[in-house]
RODO-2510 file (C-alpha; in nm, 4 decimals, decimal comma):
residues 413
     n   res          X          Y          Z
     1     m     9,6530    -7,7244    -3,4126
     2     a     9,6483    -8,0801    -3,5477
     3     a     9,3430    -8,2998    -3,4959
     4     p     9,3604    -8,5536    -3,2095
     5     k     9,4419    -8,9046    -3,3259
     6     d     9,1430    -9,0620    -3,1514
     7     l     8,8317    -8,9753    -3,3505
     8     p     8,5035    -8,9150    -3,1652
     9     r     8,1799    -9,1012    -3,2231
    10     s     8,0406    -8,7972    -3,4072
    11     l     8,1763    -8,4498    -3,3169
    12     f     8,4777    -8,3376    -3,1144
    13     m     8,3771    -8,2259    -2,7632
    14     r     8,6065    -7,9455    -2,6511
    15     t     8,6097    -7,6908    -2,3707
    16     t     8,3707    -7,3972    -2,4069
    17     d     8,6538    -7,1396    -2,4115
    18     t     8,8269    -7,3018    -2,7104
    19     p     8,7598    -7,1504    -3,0567
    20     l     8,6563    -7,3757    -3,3456
    21     e     8,9342    -7,5156    -3,5614
    22     a     8,9383    -7,6429    -3,9181
    23     y     8,9783    -8,0088    -3,8233
    24     e     8,6412    -8,0025    -3,6422
    25     l     8,4609    -7,9088    -3,9643
    26     q     8,6609    -8,1718    -4,1521
    27     q     8,5489    -8,4346    -3,8981
    28     l     8,1875    -8,3263    -3,9491
    29     l     8,2253    -8,3660    -4,3256
    30     s     8,3759    -8,7128    -4,2871
    31     f     8,1182    -8,8317    -4,0363
    32     a     7,8202    -8,7066    -4,2401
    33     n     7,8983    -8,9562    -4,5167
    34     a     8,0573    -9,2354    -4,3104
    35     s     7,9204    -9,5835    -4,2565
    36     l     7,7886    -9,6326    -3,9035
    37     d     7,8830    -9,9070    -3,6585
    38     d     7,6337   -10,1697    -3,5465
    39     d     7,5661    -9,9903    -3,2172
    40     w     7,3980    -9,7053    -3,4044
    41     r     7,0237    -9,7716    -3,3933
    42     l     6,7983    -9,6761    -3,6848
    43     e     6,5290    -9,4681    -3,5105
    44     l     6,3406    -9,3458    -3,8181
    45     d     6,3402    -9,5117    -4,1588
    46     l     6,1551    -9,3205    -4,4312
    47     p     6,2343    -9,3100    -4,8042
    48     d     6,3673    -8,9538    -4,7777
    49     l     6,4689    -8,9353    -4,4085
    50     k     6,6903    -9,1641    -4,1981
    51     i     6,7723    -9,0973    -3,8332
    52     h     7,0278    -9,2986    -3,6345
    53     h     7,1109    -9,2722    -3,2635
    54     t     7,3684    -9,4128    -3,0259
    55     q     7,4396    -9,3458    -2,6592
    56     e     7,7607    -9,3637    -2,4541
    57     d     7,7224    -9,4210    -2,0804
    58     e     8,0379    -9,2862    -1,9150
    59     p     8,1247    -9,2134    -1,5500
    60     g     7,9466    -8,8912    -1,4585
    61     r     7,7808    -8,8351    -1,7944
    62     v     7,5618    -8,9784    -2,0681
    63     v     7,6506    -8,8759    -2,4233
    64     d     7,3942    -8,9004    -2,7044
    65     h     7,4765    -8,8876    -3,0751
    66     v     7,2171    -8,8434    -3,3526
    67     r     7,2572    -8,8302    -3,7299
    68     a     6,9588    -8,7290    -3,9461
    69     v     6,9918    -8,7554    -4,3249
    70     g     6,7323    -8,6297    -4,5733
    71     e     6,7000    -8,5276    -4,9362
    72     l     6,5063    -8,2204    -5,0465
    73     d     6,4050    -8,0770    -5,3815
    74     i     6,5788    -7,7465    -5,3252
    75     d     6,8479    -7,5273    -5,4779
    76     f     7,1844    -7,5540    -5,2993
    77     d     7,2204    -7,1814    -5,2340
    78     i     6,8637    -7,1519    -5,0984
    79     a     6,9172    -7,4503    -4,8668
    80     c     7,2316    -7,2906    -4,7235
    81     e     7,0560    -6,9570    -4,6688
    82     l     6,7572    -7,1203    -4,4952
    83     i     6,9891    -7,2650    -4,2317
    84     i     7,2517    -6,9894    -4,1933
    85     n     7,0717    -6,6604    -4,2558
    86     p     6,8801    -6,5553    -3,9394
    87     e     6,6167    -6,3693    -4,1438
    88     e     6,5452    -6,6781    -4,3564
    89     r     6,5630    -6,9110    -4,0558
    90     r     6,2865    -6,7217    -3,8759
    91     k     6,0467    -6,8129    -4,1572
    92     w     6,0533    -7,1851    -4,0798
    93     d     6,2277    -7,2546    -3,7477
    94     h     5,9525    -7,1832    -3,4952
    95     l     6,1359    -7,3471    -3,2043
    96     f     6,4927    -7,2172    -3,2284
    97     g     6,4973    -6,9543    -3,5017
    98     q     6,2704    -6,6763    -3,3756
    99     d     6,5382    -6,5073    -3,1625
   100     i     6,8629    -6,5855    -3,3396
   101     s     7,1652    -6,3662    -3,4123
   102     i     7,5106    -6,3976    -3,5655
   103     i     7,7755    -6,1921    -3,3857
   104     e     8,1338    -6,1319    -3,4973
   105     t     8,3672    -6,0210    -3,2218
   106     g     8,7343    -6,0641    -3,1420
   107     g     8,8019    -6,2271    -3,4783
   108     d     8,5542    -6,5120    -3,4168
   109     t     8,1927    -6,5741    -3,5161
   110     f     7,9213    -6,6685    -3,2666
   111     m     7,5538    -6,7570    -3,2908
   112     t     7,3049    -6,6845    -3,0132
   113     l     6,9498    -6,8131    -2,9907
   114     d     6,6691    -6,8501    -2,7414
   115     f     6,4617    -7,1695    -2,7158
   116     p     6,1322    -7,0778    -2,5408
   117     g     6,0765    -7,4297    -2,4087
   118     f     5,8458    -7,7081    -2,5157
   119     m     5,6538    -7,9675    -2,3145
   120     a     5,8945    -8,1063    -2,0493
   121     i     6,1957    -7,9071    -2,1749
   122     p     6,2365    -7,5664    -2,0051
   123     r     6,3536    -7,2463    -2,1708
   124     r     6,7160    -7,2527    -2,2818
   125     t     6,9513    -6,9917    -2,4242
   126     y     7,2531    -7,0712    -2,6378
   127     l     7,5866    -6,9089    -2,7156
   128     n     7,7827    -7,1076    -2,9722
   129     w     8,1057    -7,0798    -3,1590
   130     f     8,0008    -7,0822    -3,5252
   131     g     8,2125    -7,2221    -3,8073
   132     s     8,1541    -7,2765    -4,1789
   133     r     8,3477    -7,4419    -4,4596
   134     l     8,2762    -7,4606    -4,8347
   135     s     8,4320    -7,7550    -5,0173
   136     g     8,4458    -7,8714    -5,3752
   137     a     8,3600    -8,2213    -5,4915
   138     d     8,7218    -8,3289    -5,4273
   139     g     8,7107    -8,2067    -5,0669
   140     t     8,9346    -7,9041    -5,1089
   141     e     8,8189    -7,5734    -4,9594
   142     v     8,6707    -7,3235    -5,2070
   143     a     8,5902    -6,9536    -5,1811
   144     d     8,2191    -6,9316    -5,2674
   145     r     7,9006    -7,1376    -5,3070
   146     e     7,9076    -7,1226    -5,6857
   147     e     8,2193    -7,3421    -5,6774
   148     a     8,1093    -7,5478    -5,3776
   149     f     7,9733    -7,9024    -5,3726
   150     v     7,9072    -7,9017    -4,9983
   151     q     7,8856    -7,6566    -4,7080
   152     a     7,9620    -7,7669    -4,3524
   153     l     7,8293    -7,5717    -4,0525
   154     l     7,9134    -7,6270    -3,6870
   155     w     7,7745    -7,4786    -3,3653
   156     r     7,9637    -7,5648    -3,0446
   157     p     7,8904    -7,4245    -2,6957
   158     a     8,0930    -7,1159    -2,6004
   159     d     8,1662    -6,9479    -2,2677
   160     v     8,3827    -6,6413    -2,3273
   161     d     8,3645    -6,2749    -2,2354
   162     r     8,3690    -6,0743    -2,5580
   163     a     8,2228    -5,7395    -2,6573
   164     g     7,8668    -5,7770    -2,7906
   165     l     7,8005    -6,1231    -2,6456
   166     p     7,5072    -6,1746    -2,4059
   167     p     7,5849    -6,2339    -2,0375
   168     k     7,5611    -6,5888    -1,9080
   169     d     7,2699    -6,6879    -1,6831
   170     d     7,1182    -7,0096    -1,5488
   171     t     6,9251    -7,0735    -1,8735
   172     r     7,2473    -7,1160    -2,0748
   173     d     7,2744    -7,4605    -2,2370
   174     e     7,6278    -7,5904    -2,2826
   175     s     7,5361    -7,9536    -2,3400
   176     t     7,4548    -7,9644    -2,7097
   177     m     7,6598    -7,9388    -3,0297
   178     i     7,5007    -7,9308    -3,3730
   179     g     7,6564    -7,9810    -3,7132
   180     a     7,4888    -7,9440    -4,0517
   181     i     7,5919    -8,0522    -4,3989
   182     i     7,4257    -7,9206    -4,7151
   183     q     7,5465    -8,1195    -5,0151
   184     r     7,4602    -8,1183    -5,3835
   185     v     7,3354    -8,4467    -5,5292
   186     d     7,5099    -8,5660    -5,8458
   187     q     7,3003    -8,5509    -6,1645
   188     a     7,0218    -8,3661    -5,9782
   189     p     7,0888    -7,9897    -5,9842
   190     d     6,7824    -7,8983    -5,7765
   191     v     6,8200    -8,1696    -5,5104
   192     c     7,0254    -8,1403    -5,1919
   193     k     7,1259    -8,3871    -4,9264
   194     i     7,0987    -8,2387    -4,5771
   195     v     7,2617    -8,3978    -4,2737
   196     f     7,2145    -8,2842    -3,9137
   197     v     7,4468    -8,4185    -3,6442
   198     l     7,3616    -8,3654    -3,2768
   199     c     7,5912    -8,4476    -2,9871
   200     a     7,4600    -8,3882    -2,6337
   201     v     7,6112    -8,4455    -2,2890
   202     n     7,3610    -8,5066    -2,0056
   203     f     7,0979    -8,3517    -2,2313
   204     l     6,8222    -8,3501    -1,9669
   205     g     7,0512    -8,2721    -1,6730
   206     s     6,9866    -8,5903    -1,4798
   207     q     7,1787    -8,8900    -1,6080
   208     a     6,8808    -9,1169    -1,5395
   209     l     6,6396    -8,8981    -1,7381
   210     t     6,8918    -8,8531    -2,0169
   211     r     6,9545    -9,2264    -2,0375
   212     y     6,5881    -9,3071    -2,1049
   213     l     6,4329    -8,9924    -2,2553
   214     a     6,7020    -8,8145    -2,4572
   215     a     6,6892    -9,0516    -2,7556
   216     p     6,3279    -8,9815    -2,8641
   217     l     6,3613    -8,6085    -2,7974
   218     l     6,6790    -8,5742    -3,0022
   219     r     6,5288    -8,7903    -3,2763
   220     n     6,2305    -8,5523    -3,2896
   221     f     6,4609    -8,2511    -3,3119
   222     g     6,6458    -8,4081    -3,6050
   223     s     6,3183    -8,4863    -3,7779
   224     y     6,1892    -8,1380    -3,6956
   225     y     6,4734    -7,9578    -3,8722
   226     i     6,4467    -8,1493    -4,1984
   227     t     6,0651    -8,1580    -4,1983
   228     e     6,0335    -7,7840    -4,1383
   229     i     6,2828    -7,7035    -4,4147
   230     r     6,0856    -7,9309    -4,6464
   231     n     5,7639    -7,7484    -4,5545
   232     e     5,9262    -7,4095    -4,6180
   233     v     6,0420    -7,5312    -4,9603
   234     a     5,6854    -7,6440    -5,0410
   235     r     5,5500    -7,3061    -4,9287
   236     r     5,7985    -7,1213    -5,1496
   237     k     5,7155    -7,3341    -5,4510
   238     s     5,3426    -7,2694    -5,4021
   239     q     5,4126    -6,8988    -5,3759
   240     e     5,6293    -6,9020    -5,6874
   241     a     5,3598    -7,0908    -5,8791
   242     a     5,1013    -6,8335    -5,7764
   243     e     5,3273    -6,5446    -5,8754
   244     s     5,4024    -6,6998    -6,2139
   245     t     5,0347    -6,7354    -6,3118
   246     a     4,9866    -6,5989    -6,6640
   247     d     4,7324    -6,3282    -6,5784
   248     d     4,8679    -6,2732    -6,2272
   249     d     4,5139    -6,2935    -6,0910
   250     v     4,4997    -6,6237    -5,8994
   251     c     4,4996    -6,6106    -5,5184
   252     y     4,5126    -6,9017    -5,2765
   253     g     4,3343    -6,9030    -4,9415
   254     r     4,4092    -7,1461    -4,6604
   255     v     4,2836    -7,1819    -4,3059
   256     w     4,3429    -7,4398    -4,0332
   257     e     4,0535    -7,5764    -3,8304
   258     l     4,1471    -7,6614    -3,4719
   259     q     3,9515    -7,8839    -3,2354
   260     r     4,0146    -8,0319    -2,8929
   261     r     3,8982    -8,3528    -2,7296
   262     v     3,5979    -8,3229    -2,4998
   263     f     3,4927    -8,5674    -2,2301
   264     s     3,1309    -8,6357    -2,1501
   265     e     3,0080    -8,5927    -1,7945
   266     s     2,9982    -8,9695    -1,7540
   267     c     3,3723    -8,9956    -1,8202
   268     d     3,5216    -8,9001    -1,4829
   269     d     3,8692    -9,0370    -1,5158
   270     l     4,1251    -9,0056    -1,7959
   271     q     4,2172    -9,3696    -1,7391
   272     e     3,8620    -9,4730    -1,8350
   273     w     3,8829    -9,2937    -2,1679
   274     s     3,9696    -9,4504    -2,5036
   275     f     3,9333    -9,3352    -2,8625
   276     q     3,6959    -9,6235    -2,9270
   277     s     3,4600    -9,4952    -2,6559
   278     s     3,1371    -9,3222    -2,7553
   279     q     3,2000    -9,0854    -2,4642
   280     v     3,4576    -8,8901    -2,6683
   281     t     3,3632    -8,5956    -2,8882
   282     w     3,5485    -8,3014    -3,0406
   283     d     3,4753    -7,9312    -3,0092
   284     a     3,6329    -7,5894    -3,0690
   285     p     3,9310    -7,4771    -2,8546
   286     r     3,8504    -7,3250    -2,5169
   287     v     3,9382    -6,9751    -2,3972
   288     q     4,2255    -7,1103    -2,1875
   289     d     4,3772    -7,2709    -2,4986
   290     c     4,4580    -6,9163    -2,6212
   291     c     4,3669    -7,0025    -2,9802
   292     n     4,0641    -6,9985    -3,2095
   293     r     3,8941    -7,2650    -3,4182
   294     w     3,9860    -7,0966    -3,7491
   295     v     4,3531    -6,9932    -3,7647
   296     d     4,6399    -6,9144    -4,0006
   297     d     4,9684    -7,1051    -4,0317
   298     a     5,0955    -6,9516    -3,7063
   299     h     4,7741    -7,0681    -3,5324
   300     s     4,6657    -6,7072    -3,4819
   301     r     4,3053    -6,5982    -3,5467
   302     h     4,2625    -6,5883    -3,9252
   303     q     4,2323    -6,2313    -4,0502
   304     w     3,9407    -6,3264    -4,2781
   305     v     3,7154    -6,4468    -3,9926
   306     a     3,3956    -6,2472    -4,0392
   307     t     3,2163    -6,3223    -3,7110
   308     t     3,2731    -6,3053    -3,3391
   309     d     3,4947    -6,5694    -3,1795
   310     e     3,1889    -6,7363    -3,0293
   311     e     3,0093    -6,7565    -3,3641
   312     a     3,3256    -6,8719    -3,5413
   313     s     3,3770    -7,1480    -3,2839
   314     a     3,0275    -7,2803    -3,3547
   315     s     3,0782    -7,2906    -3,7320
   316     s     3,1551    -7,6285    -3,8896
   317     v     3,2850    -7,4643    -4,2090
   318     p     3,5196    -7,1652    -4,2521
   319     p     3,3262    -6,8482    -4,1544
   320     l     3,5498    -6,6323    -4,3718
   321     r     3,5147    -6,3360    -4,6044
   322     h     3,7681    -6,2832    -4,8823
   323     p     3,9150    -5,9482    -4,9955
   324     l     3,7021    -5,7170    -5,2068
   325     g     3,6846    -5,8135    -5,5735
   326     w     3,7859    -6,1764    -5,5291
   327     t     3,5614    -6,4566    -5,6561
   328     v     3,5929    -6,8349    -5,6248
   329     a     3,7705    -6,9796    -5,9286
   330     e     3,5547    -7,1693    -6,1781
   331     n     3,7535    -7,4908    -6,1288
   332     d     3,7255    -7,4713    -5,7481
   333     d     3,4361    -7,6003    -5,5371
   334     g     3,4838    -7,3426    -5,2640
   335     w     3,6442    -7,4063    -4,9267
   336     h     3,7370    -7,7742    -4,8981
   337     v     3,9645    -7,9947    -4,6885
   338     v     4,2955    -8,1214    -4,8303
   339     a     4,5917    -8,3219    -4,7034
   340     a     4,8365    -8,0625    -4,5725
   341     p     5,1787    -8,0519    -4,7471
   342     c     5,3778    -8,2345    -4,4828
   343     s     5,5832    -8,5541    -4,4788
   344     v     5,3538    -8,7626    -4,2597
   345     a     5,0509    -8,9726    -4,3479
   346     y     4,6997    -8,8538    -4,2678
   347     s     4,3850    -9,0059    -4,1253
   348     e     4,0402    -9,0213    -4,2772
   349     g     3,9088    -8,6674    -4,3132
   350     h     4,2716    -8,5438    -4,3222
   351     w     4,2792    -8,4802    -3,9481
   352     q     4,6182    -8,4462    -3,7790
   353     y     4,6576    -8,5139    -3,4052
   354     s     4,8807    -8,3699    -3,1326
   355     s     4,9104    -8,3270    -2,7565
   356     s     4,9025    -7,9460    -2,7929
   357     f     4,7993    -7,6697    -3,0343
   358     s     5,1594    -7,6131    -3,1442
   359     a     5,1965    -7,4399    -3,4824
   360     t     5,4983    -7,6593    -3,5578
   361     d     5,4099    -7,9199    -3,8215
   362     n     5,6553    -8,1714    -3,6796
   363     f     5,4438    -8,2198    -3,3670
   364     w     5,1348    -8,3326    -3,5594
   365     g     5,0710    -8,6770    -3,7027
   366     h     4,8009    -8,9043    -3,8389
   367     a     4,8016    -9,1484    -3,5463
   368     l     4,5354    -9,1194    -3,2767
   369     k     4,7245    -9,1639    -2,9472
   370     d     4,6259    -9,1582    -2,5809
   371     d     4,7701    -8,8078    -2,5349
   372     s     4,6180    -8,6699    -2,8566
   373     v     4,3880    -8,4082    -2,7098
   374     c     4,4066    -8,1763    -3,0138
   375     r     4,3401    -8,2167    -3,3830
   376     r     4,3526    -7,9960    -3,6934
   377     r     4,2905    -8,0065    -4,0683
   378     l     4,3595    -7,7705    -4,3575
   379     w     4,0919    -7,6011    -4,5710
   380     v     4,1837    -7,4275    -4,8984
   381     c     4,0118    -7,2297    -5,1722
   382     t     4,1324    -7,0776    -5,5001
   383     f     4,0163    -6,7271    -5,5896
   384     v     4,0348    -6,5092    -5,8996
   385     d     4,1005    -6,1385    -5,8574
   386     p     4,0637    -5,9700    -6,1977
   387     g     4,0700    -5,6299    -6,0340
   388     h     4,3661    -5,6904    -5,8050
   389     q     4,5399    -5,3714    -5,9106
   390     d     4,2397    -5,1569    -5,8232
   391     a     4,1375    -5,2899    -5,4798
   392     a     4,3261    -5,2333    -5,1572
   393     k     4,4492    -5,5576    -4,9995
   394     d     4,2815    -5,4736    -4,6676
   395     d     3,9325    -5,4143    -4,8168
   396     f     3,6920    -5,7046    -4,7661
   397     n     3,3576    -5,8089    -4,9056
   398     e     3,0648    -5,7182    -4,6857
   399     e     2,9332    -6,0751    -4,6823
   400     l     3,0936    -6,4095    -4,6105
   401     s     3,2943    -6,5672    -4,8886
   402     a     3,0259    -6,8320    -4,9331
   403     t     2,7180    -6,9698    -4,7656
   404     y     2,7402    -7,3022    -4,5858
   405     e     2,5838    -7,4718    -4,8878
   406     d     2,8732    -7,3520    -5,1047
   407     h     3,1299    -7,5309    -4,8921
   408     v     3,2379    -7,8892    -4,9286
   409     g     3,0770    -8,0494    -4,6243
   410     l     3,2588    -8,3137    -4,4236
   411     e     3,1745    -8,5033    -4,1109
   412     q     3,1838    -8,2886    -3,8031
   413     n     3,3334    -8,5485    -3,5683
***
């Protein structure tokens, strides 16, 4: 079928029972590199990340369009796998990638995923037509990634009855299309340009809510995807550096410290509170927060915690013990706070702030806001394990990895 003559603002919106066609991927490729009209608003302007948004208010529906463009120091093939391969996607996409599958049935390819919900957005499930196209630098279609200059990916809502597809229920989202472009950068073999395009119809159900709230939410989703991929790339590079150490005996420990905002008894009303007030202090998470003070990257209790939860919550430095045989490296001062490898700026003391204890980096920032009831910072330590081949990885020293005096002390508040 030939492409319609009237081009859309971003992606073609078609009925949910219509399979993807080649012209839809070609439109995605064209739009990813096109100049934008004046009614596209620049929502985020960073050196390595630009996000634009525009909204169409039509009878009976509000349509939002978002384009997020970023550059990453990453190999082209790895970038493609991080986005397409469900196993690789689970490593970095904590919102949408934990329950994701690719299903081939009836000659077509589909992707299913389950979004557990976040803040004001309820749980949603997705069934999408899934299409992919590899193109050379001249735009012609090629057979494999080795020849390719760019890969285009498109997910469009589907509603068909095919063998192997999940049944439809009231959590099914049919409002949102997503396109992705992974493109090599000329003269930079290990740099890729990544473009995410989101098109959503009545994204929040109500036209009124969508009209005023969809833009910041969709902007955050665009930023989330690129930021989380960037963080996964940084994690892989750190891992590769550790594995390539000459004597293969250097180990890196890291632990997050979580705290929540506490009100004094004299502060009876949230409206009376401000960050400049002496009434505000910080303390360890509470039982109802379902998390500990000292946690791993998934915000689960760190496996090296050597004390009870109550004792660990009272500790102002990491109460950890390292595996048997490990010692602190000579060039390391023990556990100390660092700026976490993320794309946002950080406050004094390297604290990051959020409205929840989410493990997703994209929901933390350096700014202290009225709804910032949680904060975290990253502690690291480098160890040497000369006997790593002789000790079991699950054996631990009997004592803590260091006394409090061995740690780098920082302010507690």
